[in-house]
N, C-alpha and C positions, 0 to 999 in steps of 0.2 A: 466774124468769120475766126475765129481760136483758133490755135494751131499755127498761124502764120507769125515769123520770125516779125520782132519789131525791129525797125530801122535803126541804129546808129545815132538820128536826130533825134528822136522820141526817146530811147536811154537817156541821151546828151541831158536832152532838154527836162526830165524827171527829175536826175541827178542837182540838176542847178536848180532846182525849185526846192527841193531837198535841203541843201545848199542855204537856199534864201529863207524858209522858215528855222531853220537850226540858227543861222544867225539873228536869226530876229530875235530867238527865243535867248540865246546866248547872250545878246544886249541886256536883255530883260532881266536876265538874270545879275547877271554885274550892276544894271540899275538897284534889282532889287536888295543885293547885298550892302549896297552902300545907306541903298534907305535905312535897312534894318543895324544898318552899325552906329546909325543917326538918331535914330527913336526907338529903336528899342533897350530896354537896360541888358548890360552885359552879364553874362552867365557866369555862376559858377562850376567849373569843373574841375574835382578834386580842389586842391589849392589854386590852382589856375584863374584867373580872370580872363573872361575871352570873348569879343567885342559879338555883338547876335550875329552879325553881316556873315562871321564862318561861320554859319552852317551852311551857306550858300556855297562856299568853295569848294566840294565836291561836285555839285549839279554846273557850277561852273567850269570847270574840270574836266566834266563828263564831256559837256556840250563843246566844250573847245576840241577837244577829241575826235569830236564824229566831225563837228566844222573844218577839220584839217580833211579829212575821210571826204568828203564832199566836193569841197571848192583849194585843196590846196593851200600851204603858206600864204599866197597874197589873198587867200580869202580870209584866214584867219588876222592875220595885219590889219587887214579892213573891220574884220568886227571889232579887235582892239582898239584900232583908234576910236571905231564910234563909241564904242564903250566908256573910252575915256572925255569923251568931249564934255565941257561945261556944262550944257544941257542936259547931259543924260546922266549925270549922280544923284538923281534922288534928292541934292539938300535943300 
């Protein structure tokens, strides 16, 4: 039955699932940035030496913004805490 409006609960559930997937991807990008910084050699950008994990900065910041749209400030703070836990640093 297409054409029927969705219930608010269904839309809210989709938003929560989208937020959880972005959250998992965000934490994964933080782990990858840490892993790349410790296992890949530094990059020479002009006269600067940049840790390889810096390549993930754009991805991580974009995902953080998407997470904020989906789950709000509390969702972002929870994902930052999970990304900063000792077991998730990739070291």
